[in-house]
N, C-alpha and C positions, 0 to 999 in steps of 0.2 A: 447600277450596276455595270451597264454596258459601258459607260465612262472610264469604270475602272478596269475592266477588261480590255478595253481599246488602249488605256495608258499603260498595262503591265506589257501587252503586245508591242507597243512602242519602244519601250525599254528592251526589251527581248531583240528585237531588230537593231537596236542602237548598241548593244553589246555585240552581236554577231558581225556587224560591219567593222567593228575593230579586230576581228579574229587574227589576221594575218600579222597584225602591227603588235597584238597582246602576246603572241606566238614567238616572236622575233624579240621582244623584251625580256619574256621569261627566260628563253633560252641563253640570251645575251649575260642575263645574272646568273645562271646556272654556270655557264662557260668562265665566270670570273668570279668565283666564290671568295667573300671577305669574312675575317673574323669580326666578334664582337667588338665595336667603338671603332672599328678600321673600316667600314662600308662606305667609305667617300666615292668610290666609282658608283658603288649601286644608288646611293642618294643622289648624286649627279644626275643619272638618268631619269630616275623618278622625279625631281623636281623639273626638271629640264621639261620633260612630258606633259605636267602640270600645269607650269608657264605656259607651254605652248598651247594647251587648252583653255587659258585664260583665267586660272586659279591663281590669286594672289599668294605668294609662299614666302614663309619667313623660317631661316635657318640660319645659325644653328639655335635651337632652343633649349632651355633647362640646363643651360651650361654644357651640353653635349654637343660635340662637332658633329655628328651623324644623327642628330635627330631634326624634325621639322614639324610645319603645321602649313600645309595649304587651304586656304578657303574661298569660298565662293557664297556670297549672298543672296539669295532669290527675291529677297525684300525685308523690310522692318518687323523686328519682334518675331515671334514664333519660335520652335524649338532649335537646338544646335544639335546636329547628329554628325556622328565621327564615323569614318571608315579608317581601319588599322592597317597599315603596310609594317611586316617584318621582312627584314633583308639580310641578317648575318646567316652564316654558313658555320660549319663545323669542323675543327680542325682535322686535317688529314682525308676527311671523305666528304668535303663540301657541302653542296645541300641536300644532305641526306635527311633535312626536314622539311624539305619544300617551300621554303621561305620565298625563293623565286615564285612560286605560284602564287604564294599569298598578295607579294606587291603587285604583279601582274593583275589579280583579281580586284584589287582595291583601285587600282587605276582604272580597268575597264569600266567599274561599277560608277566610279566618279565620272569618268568623262560622259558614259551615257545620261546620269542624271543632270549634270550641267547644260547638255544639248538638248534634252528634250521634254523635262519634267516642268509640266506647267501649274506655278505656284507663284505667288507675290508676297511670301513671307518665308522666314527661315533661314537656315545657314547650314552649308553642307562644309565639312572638312575631312581633310585626308591627313592624318596622323602619323609621320613615319617614326617607330621606335625601335630603336636600335638594340642589340645585344640581349635578345631574348634568351639566348643559348648562356645562361648564368650569369650574366651581367646586370640583370634586373632592369633595363633600360626605363620599362613602364612605371616601374616603382620608383625611379628619379624623377621622371616626368611628373607623376601624381604628386609627388611631395613637393615639386616645384609649382605646382598650381596650374601645369598646363590643362587638365582636365576639370578644372573646378565648375565652370559654366557649360560643360557638355552633358546633354539630356540622356543620350544612349550610344554606346560605342560596338562597332559591329566589325567580326573579320571572319574569315574560314580557315581552316586546316586542311590540307591534304592528308588522307589515311587509308586505314585499311575496311574501313566498313562507315557509310553514309549513316549518319545520328547527329541529331541536334541537340540531343541532352546528354551531356556528359560532364561529370567533375572532374578534379583534379588532386593531386595529393600537395598537402603543403609541404615546403620544405624549406631546409637551410644547408649552407654549406660550411665545413670548417676545415682550415689549414692548421696543421700541426707540425710544429719546428721543436725537434728533440736535439737537446744538446749533452755531449758527453764529452770526452778527453782523447785525443790521438795517442797511438803508441805503435812500435813496432810489433805487428801482430804476431811474430814468429819470435822476434829476442826477448820481447819486454811486454808481452799482452797482460801482465798482471798489474801493468802502470795504466792501462787504458779504461775508457768508460765507454762502452760500446753503444753510442746513439741509435743504429740501425736495429740492434735488439731491442731496446726501448721501443722501437718503432713496428717490429714484428710482434712483440708481446703486446701491443695494442690491439692488432689485428686479430690475435687469438682471445683476448678479454672480449673484443665485441662480439666474435664468433660464440662465445659462452654465454654473452648476453640475448642472443638472438632466440632461442626458447623460451626468454621472459617477457616478452613485447605482446603488445597487441597485434592483432590480424591486421594487414594491409601495412605491418611497417617494412620500411626499406632503409638498409643502413649499408652503402657501397662506397669503397674508397679505392685510391691507388698509394702506391709509393712513389713519390715525385723525386725525390734523390734519396740514394741510400749509400754513399760513400763515395770515394774517389778511386781508390786501387783494393785489391783484395789483400794485399800485405799491409795495409793500415787501419788500425782500429777506427771505425768512422766516429768522427768525432761531431758530424751533424746530419742528420736524417730528416726527411721531410714526407709527410701524408696527407692527401686531401680526401676529405669525406663528405658525402652528401646524406642527409638524415631525413627520411620523408615519414609520413602518415597522413589519411584523410584529415585529421582535425591539427589545426596550427597549434592549439595548446599543448597538445599531446608532444608535438615536433620541439617545442620549447623543453619539454620534460625531458625526451629522449636525448636532446643535446646534452644536457647535463650530466646525463649515465654514459654517454660517450666519451665525454670530457674526464669523466671520472675513471674510465677505463686505462685511458691514455696517462693520466696522472700516477695511476697505480704500476703501470708499466715502466714508465720512466723511474719513479721510485725504487723499484725492484732492482735495478741494474746501476742506480746510482746518479742517473741522468736526470736531467730538467727538460720540461716542456712547456711551449707556451702556443698560444692560440691566436687565428686572426679568423674570426667570424665574417662570413659574406652575408648579403642582403637575405632577408627571409621571405620566401614566397607563401602567400596565403593561399587555401584552398579556393577552389573556383566557385562561384554561387552562379547557378542557373537561372535564366529569366525565362520562364517557362512560354510567355507570350510571345516574347522573339522567335524562340525556338519552334513556335508552332506556326506563326507566319513564315519564316524561313522555309520551315519543311514543307508547306503548302506550295510554297513557289520552287522546290524542288520536284516534288509530285507531279505538279503542273508540266515540268518539263519530261515527265518519263522516268525519274530517277527515285528507286525506292528508299524510304527513309527506314532505318531499321532501331529497335530499341537497343541501347549501351549492354555491352556483356555484364552480367551478375556480379562476377567478380574479377578484378585485377585489371590490368589492360591501361592502366593510366600513369601519367607521367605528371610533371610539375612545369609551371609557366609563371612569370611574372603578371599573364592577364587574371590570375586568380586574384591579386591585390586589387586590380583595377575593378574587377566586377563586386568586390565587397563595399566599392566606392560609389558606384552609380549601375544603371541597368545596362548588361553587356551581352553579346553573344560571340560564341565561341563555337561553331558547328564543324561537324568533318565531313568531308565529302570524299568517296572512295578511289583510289587511283592503282591499290595493289591489292593482290589477294588477301583474305584474312589469313592472319597469322604470319603475315611479313610486318616485320617490326621498323619503326622509323629508326634513324641513326645507324643504318646500316648502308653498304655499297648499292645493294638491291632498292633500296627506297630511293637513294639519289639518283639511280639510273632512270627511276620511275618518274622523277620530277623534271625530266627532260623527253619525255616518252609521249605517245599519243595519249595515253590514258591519263598522262598528268594534263596534259592540255584540256582534255574532256571536262576534266574535274574543276579547273581553273573557269572553264566556260559556265559550267553549270553553276558555280559559286559566284560568278560575277555577276551573273541575270539575277539570280536569287537576291544577293546583296542589294543589287540596284532597285528590284522591286521592293524590298522589304523596307529599305531608307525611303522611298519614295511614300510607302505608306504612312511611316512616322512623320513625316513633313506635312503631309496634306490631311492627317485623320487626327484630329485631337483625343478623340474618343480611345484610339488604340494606342497613343501614347500615354494616356491616363491609366489603361489598363497594364500597361508595361511599369510604370512607376509603382502602382499598386503591387503588383506581384514583386517588386523588388523591395518594397517596404513590409511586406508580409514574409519576405524568405528573411530579411534582416531582423525581425522582430522575432521569428522563431530560431534564428541560427542556422537555418539549413543551408544545404550545399547542390542539392540536385533534387 
């Protein structure tokens, strides 16, 4: 027990020793936000830092220019444990999901582990996963075999509540393209077919659908094209929808009902509609053993770990697909007051604040300590695997 306590203290010191550098790194990414699949500067900064620390870096991977895998082998055999880095930002509001802090925490934990962990077996990976915000980078990398031999994958997310057990909603995205017929809106409106009316009718039909769906269903959309001029009957309109629920199977059912709404609205005005479906995000499967160990390391730093809210407050992520494939950890560390939502200017500002840096430091330390245990304790890793197998057989998520 004394050796374990001493090892964890050494890792804590190794993270703290990087504090100025990790702050500068997180602030630099924050000041230069990049959108999904276009995170070239962020990836260059991450891979440069990892190479300088002695990691072997491969990029691009899985056919994605902004994906990478960095490796350090401690010795032959043993487990392969991955730290995940996210780094894409949001349109218009930058790092309003705090991915700059996620990357910084992964970098800090990885460098601490490589510099001080004493083990003669196992491999540490840092996997750079682009386009979490709708692009599904992890799904693509999963399908391309990047995670095939990974025993466990860990990351953290900044939030409004420190909690280690939290599910997510399964989700899918649909782009709807409505086609009508242009006409002079004043001189010959009877010759036109209004694609925008079909689009608006779709929103109305979905609003009528809402009272007849299961609890925790989320259907939200925008009109991304509504015509070119007020005096031209719109021949083309476009809408983008996201459909979510706690269970992936029900999302697939909802998707068909939403598409039926669009077909009916298009038919009502004589228009047609075509669909483009995005990648489907599965619900997140919680690994309770990983969550307990990460939470214990947070509490050892004086951070209080809370249970998740009983209702609501969950989004969707491509991490859900990963968690269905292998044991995985996606906890939250608070950096904003409860009630403050991600994907807002307030959250973006916090990702460059002292509270954001504190969350990053706490998470980097707890990540390093949890990964160290996984690399050096076969019994813990087996318990993690057992939890995953148990959840898989029962279909559990949280």
